C-alpha positions in Angstrom: 17.8 -68.3 108.0 17.9 -65.4 105.7 18.7 -65.0 102.3 21.2 -63.0 102.8 22.8 -65.2 105.8 21.9 -67.9 102.9 24.1 -66.0 99.9 26.8 -65.3 102.1 27.4 -68.9 103.5 27.4 -70.6 99.9 29.0 -67.4 97.6 32.5 -67.9 100.0 33.6 -71.6 100.0 35.9 -72.6 102.6 39.9 -73.5 100.4 41.2 -76.5 100.8 42.3 -78.0 103.9 45.5 -80.2 104.1 43.4 -82.3 107.4 40.1 -82.9 104.7 41.9 -84.8 102.0 41.2 -88.0 101.8 43.3 -91.8 102.6 44.3 -92.4 99.1 47.4 -94.4 99.8 44.9 -97.2 101.8 45.5 -100.4 100.3 43.4 -103.4 100.1 43.6 -106.7 102.7 45.1 -109.4 101.4 41.7 -111.5 101.3 40.8 -108.7 99.0 43.6 -109.1 96.4 42.7 -112.8 96.6 39.0 -112.1 95.6 40.2 -110.0 92.6 42.6 -112.5 91.1 40.2 -115.5 92.3 37.7 -113.4 89.8 39.5 -112.9 87.1 41.3 -116.4 87.1 37.3 -117.4 87.0 36.6 -115.0 84.5 38.9 -116.7 82.3 38.4 -119.9 82.4 34.4 -119.0 81.8 35.9 -117.6 78.5 37.4 -120.7 77.5 34.9 -122.9 78.5 32.1 -120.9 76.6 34.0 -120.5 73.7 34.2 -124.7 73.6 30.8 -125.3 74.5 30.1 -122.8 71.6 32.2 -124.4 69.3 31.3 -128.3 69.9 27.4 -127.1 69.6 28.0 -127.0 66.2 29.7 -130.4 65.7 33.1 -128.6 64.2 35.9 -131.1 64.3 38.7 -129.2 65.1 41.9 -129.6 63.0 44.1 -126.9 64.0 44.9 -125.1 67.2 46.3 -121.5 65.1 42.7 -119.8 65.2 42.2 -120.5 68.3 45.7 -119.2 69.6 44.8 -115.9 67.6 42.0 -115.7 69.2 43.1 -115.9 73.0 45.4 -113.3 72.1 43.4 -110.8 70.7 40.7 -111.4 73.2 43.1 -110.6 75.8 44.1 -107.4 74.2 40.1 -107.1 73.9 39.6 -107.2 77.3 42.8 -105.7 78.1 41.0 -102.2 76.6 37.9 -102.6 78.8 40.4 -103.4 82.1 42.3 -99.9 81.5 39.1 -98.5 80.5 37.9 -99.2 83.8 40.8 -97.8 85.4 41.0 -94.7 83.4 37.5 -93.8 83.2 35.5 -94.9 86.2 38.0 -92.6 88.2 35.7 -89.9 87.5 32.7 -91.7 89.0 34.3 -92.2 92.7 36.3 -89.0 92.8 33.3 -86.9 93.7 32.5 -89.7 96.9 36.1 -90.0 97.6 36.4 -86.4 97.9 33.1 -85.4 100.2 34.0 -88.4 102.5 31.2 -90.4 101.5 32.7 -93.6 101.5 36.3 -94.5 102.0 38.8 -94.8 98.7 38.6 -98.8 98.7 35.2 -98.6 99.3 34.5 -96.6 96.2 36.4 -98.0 94.0 34.6 -101.5 94.8 31.1 -100.0 94.9 31.8 -98.4 91.5 33.4 -101.7 90.2 30.3 -103.9 90.8 27.6 -100.8 89.3 29.9 -100.7 86.4 29.4 -104.5 86.2 25.8 -104.6 86.4 25.8 -102.1 83.5 27.6 -103.7 81.1 25.2 -106.9 81.9 22.1 -104.7 81.5 23.1 -103.1 78.4 21.2 -102.8 75.3 24.1 -103.5 72.8 23.2 -100.8 70.4 26.5 -98.9 71.2 28.6 -102.2 70.4 27.6 -102.3 66.7 27.9 -98.0 66.2 31.7 -98.2 66.8 31.9 -101.7 64.7 29.6 -99.6 61.6 32.8 -97.1 61.3 35.3 -99.5 60.3 35.4 -100.1 56.4 33.2 -102.4 55.2 35.9 -104.6 53.1 37.8 -105.8 56.5 34.6 -106.0 58.4 33.4 -108.9 55.6 37.4 -110.1 55.5 37.5 -110.2 59.7 39.2 -113.8 59.8 41.6 -112.7 57.6 45.1 -111.5 58.0 44.0 -107.8 57.4 41.0 -108.2 59.5 43.7 -109.4 62.4 45.8 -106.4 61.6 43.0 -104.4 62.1 42.1 -105.3 65.2 44.9 -105.6 67.0 46.0 -102.2 65.6 43.2 -100.1 66.7 43.1 -101.8 70.2 46.6 -101.4 71.0 46.5 -98.1 69.6 43.6 -97.5 72.2 45.7 -99.4 74.8 48.8 -97.3 74.5 47.3 -93.7 74.6 45.1 -94.8 77.6 47.7 -95.5 79.5 50.1 -92.5 78.5 47.1 -90.2 79.5 46.4 -91.8 82.4 50.1 -92.1 83.3 50.1 -88.2 83.6 46.6 -87.9 85.4 45.0 -86.7 82.6 41.3 -87.7 82.3 41.4 -88.4 78.6 38.1 -90.0 76.8 38.9 -93.7 76.2 35.6 -93.1 73.7 37.6 -90.7 71.7 40.6 -92.6 71.8 38.8 -95.5 70.1 37.1 -93.8 67.7 40.5 -92.4 66.2 42.3 -95.8 66.3 39.0 -97.1 64.3 39.3 -94.5 61.6 43.1 -94.7 61.5 43.1 -98.1 60.5 40.1 -96.9 58.0 42.7 -94.6 56.3 45.5 -96.5 56.6 43.7 -99.4 54.9 41.9 -97.2 52.0 45.4 -95.9 51.1 47.1 -99.0 51.2 44.3 -100.0 48.5 45.1 -97.2 45.9 42.0 -95.3 47.1 41.7 -91.7 48.5 42.0 -92.0 52.8 38.5 -90.0 53.1 36.7 -92.8 51.4 38.0 -95.4 54.2 35.9 -94.2 57.1 32.0 -94.2 57.1 31.9 -90.1 57.6 28.1 -90.2 58.3 28.0 -92.0 61.2 31.7 -90.6 62.0 30.3 -87.0 62.1 27.7 -88.2 64.2 29.6 -89.9 66.8 31.8 -86.8 66.8 28.8 -84.6 67.4 28.0 -86.7 70.7 31.9 -87.0 71.8 32.3 -82.7 71.3 28.8 -81.5 72.5 29.0 -83.8 75.4 31.2 -82.4 77.2 29.6 -78.8 76.8 26.5 -79.8 77.7 28.0 -81.3 81.1 29.7 -77.9 81.9 26.8 -75.9 81.2 23.9 -78.1 82.6 26.0 -79.2 85.8 26.8 -75.3 86.4 22.9 -74.6 85.9 21.8 -77.5 88.2 24.1 -76.4 91.3 22.6 -72.4 90.7 19.1 -74.1 90.5 19.8 -76.3 93.9 20.9 -73.3 95.6 17.8 -71.5 94.7 15.3 -74.4 95.9 17.2 -76.0 98.5 18.5 -73.5 101.1 20.4 -75.5 103.3 24.2 -74.2 103.3 25.5 -77.6 104.8 25.0 -78.7 101.2 27.1 -76.2 99.9 29.8 -76.5 102.1 33.2 -78.5 101.9 33.8 -81.1 104.4 35.0 -80.7 108.1 38.6 -82.1 108.4 37.6 -86.0 107.4 34.4 -85.9 109.1 31.7 -87.7 107.0 28.5 -85.5 105.4 25.0 -85.6 106.9 23.5 -88.8 105.8 20.8 -87.4 103.3 23.8 -85.4 102.0 26.0 -89.0 101.7 22.9 -90.9 100.5 22.9 -88.6 97.4 26.3 -89.0 96.3 26.5 -92.4 96.7 23.1 -92.3 94.1 25.0 -90.3 91.8 28.1 -92.3 92.2 26.0 -95.4 91.6 24.6 -93.7 88.6 27.3 -92.9 86.8 29.3 -96.2 87.2 26.2 -98.0 86.0 26.0 -95.8 83.0 29.2 -96.0 82.3 29.6 -99.8 82.3 26.5 -99.9 80.2 28.1 -97.4 77.6 31.6 -98.3 77.7 31.5 -101.9 78.2 29.6 -102.1 74.9 32.7 -100.7 72.7 34.6 -103.9 73.8 31.7 -106.0 72.8 31.7 -104.5 69.5 35.4 -105.7 69.0 35.5 -108.8 70.5 32.2 -110.3 68.2 34.4 -109.0 65.3 37.4 -111.3 66.7 34.8 -114.6 67.3 33.1 -114.0 63.7 36.6 -114.1 62.8 38.3 -117.2 64.2 35.1 -119.4 65.2 32.6 -118.2 62.6 30.8 -121.5 62.9 29.6 -120.6 66.2 29.5 -116.9 66.0 28.8 -115.7 62.6 25.2 -116.4 63.0 23.2 -116.0 65.5 22.0 -119.5 66.2 20.1 -118.9 69.2 17.2 -117.1 66.9 14.0 -118.8 66.9 12.3 -120.9 64.5 9.2 -118.2 64.2 11.6 -114.8 63.9 13.1 -116.7 61.0 9.5 -117.3 59.5 8.7 -114.0 60.1 12.3 -112.9 58.2 11.2 -114.7 55.4 8.0 -113.0 54.9 9.5 -109.4 55.0 12.6 -110.7 53.0 10.2 -111.2 50.3 8.6 -107.8 50.7 11.8 -106.4 50.3 12.7 -108.2 47.7 9.9 -106.6 45.6 10.7 -103.3 46.8 14.3 -103.3 45.4 13.7 -105.1 42.4 11.2 -102.3 41.4 13.2 -99.6 41.9 16.0 -101.8 39.8 13.5 -102.4 36.9 15.1 -102.3 33.5 18.5 -103.2 34.6 19.9 -106.2 34.8 23.2 -107.7 36.3 25.6 -110.8 35.5 27.5 -112.4 37.6 28.1 -111.8 41.4 26.2 -108.8 42.4 28.8 -108.6 46.0 31.1 -106.3 44.2 28.7 -103.8 43.0 26.9 -103.5 46.3 30.2 -103.1 48.4 31.3 -100.7 45.8 28.0 -98.6 47.0 28.8 -98.8 50.5 32.2 -97.5 50.3 31.6 -94.7 47.9 28.2 -93.7 48.7 26.7 -93.4 45.4 23.7 -95.1 43.7 24.6 -96.3 40.1 22.7 -98.2 37.5 24.2 -101.2 38.9 23.2 -100.4 42.8 19.3 -101.3 43.2 19.8 -105.0 40.9 22.8 -106.0 42.4 20.9 -105.6 45.6 17.9 -107.3 44.4 20.0 -110.3 43.5 21.9 -110.1 46.9 18.5 -110.2 48.8 17.2 -112.6 46.8 20.5 -114.8 47.3 19.9 -114.1 51.2 16.3 -115.1 51.0 16.8 -118.4 49.0 19.6 -119.6 51.5 17.5 -119.0 54.5 14.3 -120.4 53.1 16.9 -123.7 51.9 18.1 -124.5 55.4 14.6 -123.4 57.7 16.6 -122.4 60.4 20.4 -120.6 61.1 21.0 -123.0 63.4 20.9 -125.7 60.3 23.3 -123.9 58.0 26.2 -126.1 57.1 29.7 -124.9 58.9 31.6 -124.6 55.5 28.8 -121.7 54.1 27.7 -119.8 57.5 30.7 -117.7 57.1 29.6 -116.2 53.8 25.2 -115.9 54.3 26.6 -114.0 57.5 28.9 -111.8 54.8 25.4 -111.6 52.6 23.4 -110.4 55.2 25.8 -108.0 57.1 26.6 -106.3 53.1 22.8 -106.3 53.0 22.3 -104.5 56.1 25.1 -102.0 55.3 24.0 -101.1 51.8 19.9 -100.5 52.7 21.5 -98.5 55.8 22.9 -96.1 53.9 19.9 -96.4 51.6 18.1 -94.7 54.1 20.3 -92.0 54.2 20.6 -91.4 50.9 18.8 -88.3 49.5 18.8 -90.5 45.8 17.2 -93.4 46.8 13.5 -91.8 46.0 11.5 -94.5 48.8 8.3 -93.7 49.8 7.1 -93.9 53.5 6.0 -97.7 53.0 9.2 -99.0 51.2 11.1 -97.4 53.6 8.9 -99.1 56.6 9.7 -102.1 54.5 13.5 -102.3 54.4 14.1 -101.0 58.0 11.8 -104.2 58.8 13.7 -106.5 56.8 17.1 -105.2 58.1 16.2 -105.4 61.5 15.6 -109.4 60.5 19.0 -109.2 59.5 20.7 -107.4 61.8 18.7 -110.1 64.5 20.9 -112.8 62.6 24.2 -110.8 62.6 24.3 -108.7 65.1 24.0 -110.4 68.2 26.4 -110.7 71.8 26.2 -114.1 73.6 25.4 -113.8 77.2 29.3 -115.0 78.1 30.8 -111.4 76.2 28.6 -109.6 78.6 30.0 -110.9 81.4 33.7 -111.2 80.1 33.6 -107.6 79.7 31.7 -106.8 83.0 34.3 -108.7 85.1 37.2 -107.1 82.8 35.4 -103.3 82.7 34.8 -104.1 87.0 38.0 -105.1 88.1 39.7 -102.6 86.4 37.5 -99.9 88.3 39.7 -101.4 91.5 43.1 -100.9 89.8 45.7 -97.3 89.4 42.2 -94.8 90.1 44.8 -92.8 92.1 46.1 -90.8 89.8 43.1 -89.8 87.9 40.8 -89.0 91.3 43.7 -86.8 92.2 43.1 -84.6 89.0 39.3 -84.1 89.7 39.4 -84.0 92.7 41.7 -81.5 93.6 43.3 -79.7 90.3 40.2 -78.6 88.4 38.8 -75.8 91.1 40.8 -73.8 93.4 38.6 -74.5 96.2 37.6 -78.1 97.5 34.5 -79.9 96.0 31.4 -78.9 98.1 28.3 -81.7 98.7 25.9 -79.7 96.3 29.3 -79.9 93.0 29.5 -83.8 93.8 26.1 -84.2 93.3 25.5 -81.8 90.3 28.3 -82.9 88.3 27.5 -86.9 88.7 23.7 -86.1 88.2 24.2 -84.5 85.0 26.9 -87.4 84.0 24.5 -90.0 84.5 22.1 -88.3 82.7 24.0 -87.8 80.2 25.5 -90.8 80.0 22.0 -93.1 80.1 20.7 -91.2 77.3 23.3 -91.8 74.9 22.9 -95.2 76.0 19.3 -95.2 74.6 20.5 -93.5 71.4 23.2 -96.0 71.3 25.6 -93.2 70.9 29.5 -93.5 72.6 30.1 -90.8 74.8 33.1 -89.6 77.3 32.3 -90.3 80.7 35.7 -88.6 81.5 34.6 -85.3 79.4 31.1 -85.0 80.7 32.4 -85.4 84.7 35.3 -83.3 84.2 33.6 -80.6 82.7 30.8 -80.9 85.0 33.2 -80.3 87.8 34.3 -77.5 86.1 31.4 -76.2 85.3 30.1 -76.2 89.1 33.2 -74.2 90.2 33.0 -71.8 87.6 28.8 -71.1 89.1 29.9 -71.2 92.0 32.7 -68.6 91.9 35.6 -71.0 93.6 37.6 -70.1 90.3 39.1 -73.0 87.6 43.0 -74.1 88.0 43.9 -72.7 84.5 46.5 -75.1 84.0 44.9 -78.2 85.1 42.0 -76.9 82.4 45.1 -76.2 79.2 45.9 -80.2 80.2 42.5 -81.5 79.9 41.6 -79.3 77.0 45.2 -80.3 75.0 44.5 -83.8 75.7 40.9 -83.6 74.5 42.1 -81.9 71.2 45.1 -84.1 70.5 43.4 -87.2 71.2 42.0 -88.0 67.9 44.5 -87.1 65.8 47.5 -89.3 68.0 45.2 -92.4 68.4 44.6 -91.9 64.6 48.5 -91.8 63.1 49.0 -94.3 65.8 46.8 -97.1 65.0 47.6 -95.9 61.2 51.1 -96.8 61.9 50.3 -100.3 63.4 48.0 -101.4 60.7 50.5 -100.5 58.5 53.1 -102.8 60.3 51.0 -105.3 61.6 49.9 -105.6 57.6 53.0 -106.5 56.8 53.6 -109.0 60.0 50.3 -111.6 59.7 
């Protein structure tokens, strides 16, 4: 085919034909639904047994069932968030394969659900604790208190309510955006209720870092998908790739394979990134209700504990040298907490942190293994480790820290040891979140699939457009997972589809684009207000 003929073939995409609309109304057969509820029931039993086994392994006697009732309710809400996230966000991954007739809708959602499941299981965990770092340190340290439960319930319920609202109207809003807004709302409300400035209730440096990821990812998706489509047109001179489906006919085998592969990549990347957000919150719930089993990583090998003792001594010397000439009397924890809250180094910061580092080291030496820490003090040991780790994290960012390269390396090695002991995710938590996200993918996907497939561009989605948007989304989310940053599958993929429509000259449905932008703009403030309100209410109830 000549270049002129090729350009003419791809420049005039065919308008959407009613006959080419996929069948979105075919339900699952009864056997599939039996399997669905069977996996759901098995997952809940597995969670209950895992908690029982972990608690029993510590030798703790159960004297009251109230904490376990609260734990069960909180876990249901946390897993409910991941379930809603599944059908809210993953619809974006399957829209392209459904609207190009690469896979029937019911097969596509089950395929996507399976790879979401795998993505969660193989995730790194870095994103999970990046989310938790946004929460006020005093609430994390008292997560088992009434204020801690109010925090967890408020932010999760606020996120679920906003996700369900945007889903109902078919708006691909971001679950990541929603959750971060909910966390910020709780932080602000907590600070105001304690008589402080609302801005002191959030780690704004971390929030800004995450905000940049959320802000830039849709722009990145739009531009890169558009550029990739134009590059494909220049390199692959096959008009079949740039055509809309003919009726209900499936695409050629090689195109179909490409589209299924990109859908698989997005589903896996979504699971590995979004699944971690629930993991971090579930760990907070477990630490607050069953600290004897989950406050410290009891599976840490003794060889690693011995290495921790060495780096602890080195870190203690570095911090003690910085605090030389000053001393403190009494508990060092309030001064360290104050530094984390204010981010301002005072005369008491280094000497207080030095005492706390020594206390943590003494506790580890005393027991010799985290598995031997007595049940009655395990929560305190964990809090001391977490507080020390957070203080060092802020010191690394503080321009006033006056630390040289070797001292920074020593403190980072020490922080890594602290995090190994306190920031861990049991395998059963990953499996539970994987089941919730995977099963959620199979329910309620239709509304947002229609928005992505029909209402963004003025013409039917072509094979190349679907593949370009999916490739960019998978790469972006995968890169964010490596760097421990939460990004929005929804924003990246829907903006990628819009980018390919713009690059192809297909035109955009501005009413939909306005609705998407409105949801994107309103998600953060609405989630903040909703979670702040719920936190105030729950604080008075618990």
